[in-house]
C-alpha positions as CSV (number, residue, x, y, z in Angstrom):
1,M,-19.6,5.0,0.8
2,S,-19.0,1.6,2.3
3,G,-15.6,0.4,3.6
4,T,-15.5,-2.2,0.8
5,A,-16.1,0.4,-1.9
6,I,-13.3,2.6,-0.5
7,S,-10.9,-0.3,-0.5
8,D,-11.9,-1.2,-4.1
9,T,-11.1,2.2,-5.5
10,I,-7.9,3.3,-3.8
11,L,-4.6,1.9,-2.7
12,I,-2.7,3.2,0.3
13,A,1.0,3.0,0.8
14,R,3.5,5.0,2.8
15,Q,6.9,6.5,2.0
16,P,9.4,7.1,4.8
17,I,10.7,10.5,5.7
18,L,14.1,10.4,7.4
19,D,15.9,12.9,9.6
20,S,19.5,13.9,9.3
21,K,20.5,10.8,11.5
22,L,18.6,8.6,9.0
23,S,16.0,7.7,11.6
24,I,12.3,7.7,10.7
25,F,10.6,11.1,11.3
26,A,7.3,10.3,9.5
27,Y,5.6,8.6,6.7
28,E,3.8,10.3,3.8
29,L,0.6,8.5,2.9
30,L,0.5,7.8,-0.8
31,F,-2.5,6.8,-2.9
32,R,-3.3,5.4,-6.3
33,G,-6.7,5.7,-7.8
34,S,-8.8,3.0,-9.4
35,D,-7.5,4.1,-12.8
36,V,-4.0,2.9,-12.0
37,N,-4.0,0.5,-14.9
38,E,-5.0,3.1,-17.4
39,S,-3.9,6.6,-16.5
40,C,-1.8,8.6,-14.0
41,V,-3.0,9.5,-10.6
42,D,-3.2,13.2,-11.4
43,E,-6.5,12.5,-13.2
44,F,-8.0,11.1,-10.1
45,N,-10.3,13.6,-8.3
46,G,-8.2,15.3,-5.6
47,D,-10.9,15.9,-3.0
48,L,-12.2,12.3,-3.4
49,A,-8.7,10.9,-3.2
50,T,-7.9,12.9,0.0
51,T,-11.2,11.9,1.6
52,Q,-10.6,8.2,0.8
53,V,-7.1,8.3,2.1
54,I,-8.4,9.8,5.4
55,N,-11.3,7.3,5.6
56,N,-9.0,4.4,4.9
57,A,-6.2,5.5,7.2
58,F,-8.2,6.7,10.2
59,M,-11.5,4.9,10.0
60,E,-11.3,1.6,8.1
61,F,-7.7,0.5,8.5
62,G,-6.6,2.4,11.7
63,I,-3.8,4.9,11.4
64,E,-1.6,3.0,14.0
65,R,-1.6,0.0,11.7
66,L,-0.2,2.1,8.9
67,I,2.4,4.3,10.6
68,G,2.9,2.9,14.2
69,N,3.9,5.7,16.5
70,K,5.2,8.0,13.7
71,R,3.7,11.0,12.1
72,A,1.6,10.9,8.9
73,F,2.0,13.5,6.1
74,I,-1.4,13.9,4.3
75,N,-2.1,16.0,1.2
76,L,-4.7,18.7,1.5
77,T,-6.8,20.0,-1.3
78,Q,-8.4,23.5,-1.5
79,S,-11.7,22.2,-0.2
80,Y,-10.2,21.0,3.0
81,I,-8.1,24.2,3.4
82,T,-11.1,26.5,3.0
83,G,-13.2,24.5,5.4
84,E,-15.7,23.1,2.9
85,I,-14.7,19.6,4.3
86,E,-13.7,19.2,8.0
87,L,-10.8,17.1,9.1
88,P,-11.9,14.3,11.4
89,F,-8.8,13.8,13.5
90,D,-6.6,15.7,16.0
91,P,-3.2,17.2,15.1
92,S,-1.0,15.1,17.3
93,H,0.3,12.7,14.6
94,V,-0.5,14.5,11.4
95,V,1.4,16.9,9.1
96,L,-0.9,18.7,6.6
97,E,0.7,19.2,3.2
98,V,-0.4,22.1,1.1
99,L,-0.2,21.1,-2.6
100,E,1.8,23.2,-5.0
101,D,-1.0,23.9,-7.4
102,I,-3.3,25.6,-4.8
103,E,-3.7,29.3,-5.6
104,V,-2.5,31.5,-2.7
105,T,-5.6,33.5,-1.9
106,D,-6.7,35.3,1.4
107,E,-9.2,32.4,1.9
108,V,-6.5,29.8,1.6
109,V,-4.0,31.6,3.9
110,S,-6.8,32.1,6.5
111,G,-7.7,28.4,6.3
112,I,-4.1,27.3,6.7
113,Q,-3.6,29.7,9.6
114,K,-6.7,28.1,11.3
115,Y,-5.2,24.7,11.1
116,A,-1.9,25.9,12.4
117,E,-3.7,27.6,15.4
118,Q,-5.4,24.2,16.0
119,G,-1.9,22.6,16.5
120,F,-1.4,21.1,13.0
121,T,2.1,21.1,11.5
122,I,1.9,22.7,8.1
123,A,4.2,21.6,5.2
124,L,4.4,23.2,1.7
125,D,4.7,20.5,-1.0
126,D,6.9,20.8,-4.1
127,F,7.8,24.3,-3.2
128,I,9.1,26.8,-5.7
129,Y,10.0,30.2,-4.2
130,S,7.9,33.3,-5.2
131,E,6.8,36.5,-3.5
132,E,3.1,35.3,-3.5
133,Q,4.2,32.3,-1.4
134,L,5.4,34.5,1.5
135,P,2.1,34.4,3.5
136,L,2.3,30.5,3.4
137,I,5.9,30.5,4.4
138,E,5.1,32.5,7.5
139,V,2.6,29.8,8.6
140,A,4.5,26.7,7.5
141,S,6.8,24.6,9.7
142,I,8.3,22.4,6.9
143,I,9.0,23.2,3.3
144,K,9.4,20.3,0.9
145,I,11.6,20.9,-2.2
146,D,11.7,18.5,-5.1
147,I,15.4,18.5,-5.7
148,L,15.0,17.1,-9.3
149,A,12.9,20.2,-10.3
150,L,15.7,22.6,-9.6
151,T,19.2,23.1,-10.9
152,E,22.0,23.0,-8.4
153,A,22.3,26.8,-8.4
154,E,18.5,27.2,-7.9
155,L,18.6,24.7,-5.1
156,I,21.4,26.6,-3.3
157,Q,19.4,29.8,-3.8
158,H,16.2,28.4,-2.4
159,V,18.0,27.1,0.7
160,A,19.7,30.5,1.2
161,L,16.3,32.3,1.0
162,L,14.4,29.9,3.2
163,K,17.1,29.6,5.9
164,T,16.2,33.2,6.9
165,K,12.7,31.9,7.7
166,N,11.6,29.8,10.7
167,V,11.1,26.6,8.7
168,K,12.7,23.2,8.4
169,L,13.6,22.0,4.9
170,L,12.7,18.6,3.5
171,A,14.4,17.3,0.3
172,E,12.1,15.2,-1.9
173,K,13.0,12.6,-4.5
174,V,16.4,11.9,-3.0
175,E,17.4,8.8,-4.9
176,T,21.2,8.5,-4.3
177,Y,23.5,8.9,-1.4
178,A,25.3,11.7,-3.3
179,Q,22.1,13.6,-3.4
180,Y,21.4,13.0,0.2
181,E,24.9,14.1,1.2
182,Q,24.6,17.2,-0.9
183,C,21.2,18.2,0.6
184,K,22.5,17.5,4.1
185,N,25.5,19.7,3.6
186,L,23.2,22.5,2.3
187,G,21.2,22.3,5.5
188,F,18.2,20.1,4.8
189,E,16.8,18.5,8.0
190,Y,14.5,15.8,6.4
191,F,14.9,13.6,3.4
192,Q,12.3,11.7,1.3
193,G,13.2,9.1,-1.4
194,Y,14.6,5.7,-1.6
195,F,18.3,6.6,-1.6
196,F,18.8,4.6,1.6
197,C,17.8,1.4,-0.3
198,Q,20.7,1.9,-2.7
199,P,24.0,0.2,-1.7
200,K,26.8,2.6,-0.8
201,L,29.5,0.3,-2.1
202,I,33.0,0.7,-0.7
203,N,35.8,-0.7,-2.9
204,G,38.0,-3.3,-1.2
205,K,35.7,-3.5,1.8
206,A,35.6,-6.9,3.6
207,L,32.5,-8.0,5.5
208,P,33.1,-7.9,9.3
209,E,33.4,-11.2,11.1
210,N,30.2,-10.6,13.1
211,K,28.2,-10.1,9.8
212,L,29.9,-13.1,8.3
213,A,28.7,-15.2,11.2
214,V,25.2,-14.0,10.7
215,L,25.4,-14.8,6.9
216,R,26.6,-18.3,7.9
217,I,23.5,-18.8,10.0
218,L,21.3,-17.5,7.3
219,K,23.0,-19.8,4.8
220,N,22.4,-22.9,7.0
221,L,18.8,-21.8,7.7
222,Q,18.1,-21.7,3.9
223,N,19.5,-25.2,3.3
224,P,16.5,-27.1,1.7
225,D,17.7,-30.4,3.2
226,V,18.2,-29.2,6.8
227,T,16.4,-31.3,9.4
228,M,14.5,-30.3,12.5
229,E,17.3,-31.6,14.7
230,E,19.9,-29.5,12.8
231,I,17.8,-26.4,13.0
232,E,17.3,-26.9,16.8
233,H,21.0,-27.4,17.3
234,L,21.8,-24.3,15.1
235,I,19.5,-22.1,17.0
236,R,20.5,-23.4,20.5
237,E,24.2,-22.7,19.7
238,D,23.4,-19.0,19.4
239,V,22.2,-17.7,22.7
240,S,20.9,-14.4,21.4
241,L,19.1,-16.1,18.5
242,S,17.5,-18.6,21.0
243,F,16.4,-15.9,23.4
244,K,14.9,-13.7,20.7
245,L,13.2,-16.5,18.9
246,L,11.5,-17.8,22.1
247,R,10.4,-14.3,23.0
248,L,9.0,-13.7,19.5
249,L,7.3,-17.2,19.3
250,N,5.3,-16.2,22.4
251,S,4.3,-12.8,21.1
252,A,1.3,-11.4,19.3
253,A,3.2,-11.7,16.0
254,V,2.9,-15.5,16.2
255,C,0.1,-16.3,18.6
256,P,1.1,-20.0,19.4
257,P,-1.6,-22.4,20.8
258,K,0.1,-22.3,24.1
259,R,3.3,-20.9,25.6
260,V,6.5,-22.1,23.8
261,E,9.1,-23.1,26.4
262,S,11.8,-24.5,24.1
263,I,13.0,-24.4,20.5
264,K,12.0,-28.1,20.1
265,Q,8.5,-27.3,21.4
266,G,8.3,-24.4,18.9
267,L,9.3,-26.8,16.1
268,I,6.6,-29.2,17.1
269,F,3.9,-26.5,17.4
270,L,4.7,-24.4,14.4
271,G,6.7,-26.7,12.1
272,L,10.0,-26.5,10.4
273,K,9.1,-23.9,7.8
274,S,7.7,-21.4,10.3
275,I,10.6,-21.7,12.7
276,K,13.1,-21.3,9.8
277,S,11.3,-18.1,8.7
278,W,11.3,-16.5,12.1
279,A,14.9,-17.6,12.9
280,T,15.9,-16.0,9.5
281,V,14.1,-12.8,10.4
282,I,15.9,-12.6,13.8
283,A,19.3,-13.5,12.4
284,F,18.8,-10.9,9.7
285,S,18.0,-8.3,12.3
286,D,21.4,-9.0,13.9
287,L,23.3,-7.6,10.9
288,E,23.6,-4.3,12.7
289,V,21.8,-2.2,10.2
290,K,22.9,1.4,10.2
291,I,19.6,2.7,8.9
292,T,16.6,1.4,10.8
293,E,14.3,1.9,7.8
294,L,16.3,-0.6,5.8
295,M,15.3,-3.3,8.2
296,T,11.7,-2.1,8.2
297,T,11.6,-2.0,4.4
298,A,13.1,-5.5,4.1
299,L,10.6,-7.0,6.6
300,M,7.8,-5.2,4.8
301,R,8.9,-6.6,1.4
302,A,9.2,-10.1,2.9
303,K,5.8,-10.2,4.5
304,M,4.0,-8.6,1.5
305,A,5.8,-11.0,-0.9
306,S,4.6,-13.9,1.1
307,E,1.0,-12.5,1.1
308,L,1.0,-12.0,-2.7
309,A,3.0,-15.0,-3.7
310,T,0.1,-17.1,-4.9
311,Y,-1.0,-14.4,-7.3
312,F,2.4,-14.6,-9.0
313,Q,2.5,-18.4,-8.9
314,C,5.4,-18.3,-6.4
315,D,6.3,-20.4,-3.4
316,K,5.5,-18.4,-0.2
317,D,8.7,-19.3,1.6
318,A,10.9,-18.4,-1.4
319,A,8.9,-15.1,-1.8
320,F,9.5,-14.3,1.8
321,I,13.2,-14.8,1.6
322,T,13.4,-12.9,-1.7
323,G,11.8,-9.9,-0.1
324,L,13.8,-10.1,3.1
325,F,17.2,-10.4,1.3
326,S,16.3,-7.7,-1.4
327,L,18.3,-5.1,0.6
328,L,21.3,-7.2,1.6
329,D,23.6,-5.2,-0.7
330,A,22.5,-1.9,0.9
331,I,22.9,-3.3,4.4
332,A,26.3,-4.9,3.9
333,E,27.5,-2.2,1.5
334,L,28.7,-4.9,-0.8
335,P,27.6,-6.1,-4.3
336,M,24.6,-8.4,-4.2
337,K,26.4,-11.0,-6.4
338,S,29.2,-11.4,-4.0
339,I,26.9,-11.8,-1.0
340,L,24.7,-14.4,-2.8
341,H,27.9,-16.3,-3.8
342,S,28.5,-17.0,0.0
343,L,24.9,-17.8,0.8
344,L,24.2,-20.4,-1.9
345,L,20.5,-19.7,-2.1
346,D,18.0,-21.4,-4.5
347,E,18.7,-20.3,-8.1
348,D,15.2,-18.8,-8.5
349,I,15.8,-16.5,-5.5
350,N,19.3,-15.5,-6.8
351,H,17.8,-14.6,-10.2
352,A,15.1,-12.6,-8.6
353,L,17.5,-10.7,-6.3
354,L,19.8,-10.0,-9.2
355,Q,16.9,-9.2,-11.6
356,E,18.3,-11.7,-14.1
357,G,15.6,-12.6,-16.6
358,K,11.8,-12.4,-16.2
359,T,10.9,-14.8,-13.5
360,P,7.8,-15.0,-11.3
361,L,9.8,-14.2,-8.1
362,G,11.5,-11.3,-9.9
363,E,8.2,-9.9,-11.2
364,L,6.8,-10.1,-7.6
365,L,9.8,-8.3,-6.1
366,L,9.7,-5.6,-8.8
367,F,5.9,-5.1,-8.2
368,I,6.4,-4.7,-4.5
369,I,9.2,-2.2,-5.0
370,K,7.0,-0.1,-7.3
371,Y,4.1,-0.3,-4.9
372,E,6.1,1.0,-1.9
373,G,7.2,4.0,-4.0
374,G,3.7,4.7,-5.2
375,H,4.9,4.2,-8.8
376,L,2.5,1.4,-9.9
377,D,1.5,1.7,-13.6
378,E,-0.1,-1.7,-13.8
379,I,-1.8,-4.2,-11.5
380,P,-2.1,-7.9,-12.4
381,S,-5.7,-8.7,-13.5
382,N,-6.0,-11.4,-10.9
383,I,-5.4,-9.0,-7.9
384,T,-8.0,-6.6,-6.6
385,F,-7.4,-3.4,-4.8
386,T,-8.9,-5.0,-1.7
387,Q,-6.4,-7.9,-1.8
388,L,-3.5,-5.5,-2.3
389,N,-4.6,-3.3,0.6
390,N,-5.1,-6.4,2.8
391,A,-1.6,-7.6,1.9
392,Y,-0.1,-4.2,2.7
393,L,-1.9,-3.8,6.0
394,A,-1.0,-7.4,7.0
395,A,2.7,-6.5,6.3
396,T,2.6,-3.2,8.2
397,E,0.8,-4.7,11.2
398,W,3.2,-7.7,11.3
399,V,6.3,-5.5,11.0
400,N,5.0,-3.2,13.8
401,I,4.6,-6.2,16.1
402,A,7.8,-8.0,15.0
403,E,10.0,-4.9,15.5
404,Q,8.9,-4.7,19.1
405,Q,10.3,-8.2,19.7
406,L,13.6,-8.0,17.7
């Protein structure tokens, strides 16, 4: 099967797995089959899906472009476990997930033991405790529990039973901070779900002065009438912003025609729009984000929105800002509406961020949010799987490079 055929039949995305300190532990590689517009992914052939994920991730795309220096969780089907299909990679950055619907037979247990002996980390997916699962528990290092599939009493019972085993617990489908805090208190070590993207609003909280200063810079950068001279002055007035921008402008993330020695030179080489975008990214990174994946997700959304903007009839710069600012409420722990009131952005961007009405920018942002969670139920007819994969890879690669400079 050619690389083009693979890209045309499967989408790859990643979902973060956080540790108890809310730092990235790993990414689970997600897929959607070519029937995404018509039916659910469960109907897609499991062996073929896993094979295509592996081919895409390790051969066509390059795993480092997808996950950087983190680990990758990959689902294993029975054919892989029993050795009918060999795994073409070493165990250093991979966690093998044993799917919940695989029957526990002697052959399956033997196959998983073989991978564990080779150095692979084994995880049990969507785990429900039963006596027949005991041989797998003895081999596994991580057990993933879908917290929405159990009652609170069942969840507590599962944790109590598994805490007597030599395994770490991973809570899946954690969608709120309350769920995260409950699971953390129960003793879970890892957490998967988009709870960290939800704002943890604190009543009566005021934005600290340092964050207000950053928002003022962001506000001025988004002024549509700002001149090159005003941008140069604004950036030069902030020593940290000047230093970081010059370092980034000379990095692989930008690749200027020759070395940029000053903000003025950068404005001449790259233009006002490009400098405004990069200065916005750097200023945004100075918001002192408590959860590092929030910044990564915001950057991913910004770049992917820019890459897909034309397919949604959106301005690329407006799409970039919409993606970047889509998590401002979670970062600042304040309502989005109050933050936008102080920024005075374009009304189209405001409507998209507040999801007010059906607008092209709003549709684009919603599409990207669904994509990152692996929940796509429809893809616009004017976008191919190849174009989506290219946009996603461009975003991951750009973010990996940019984060090294910020």
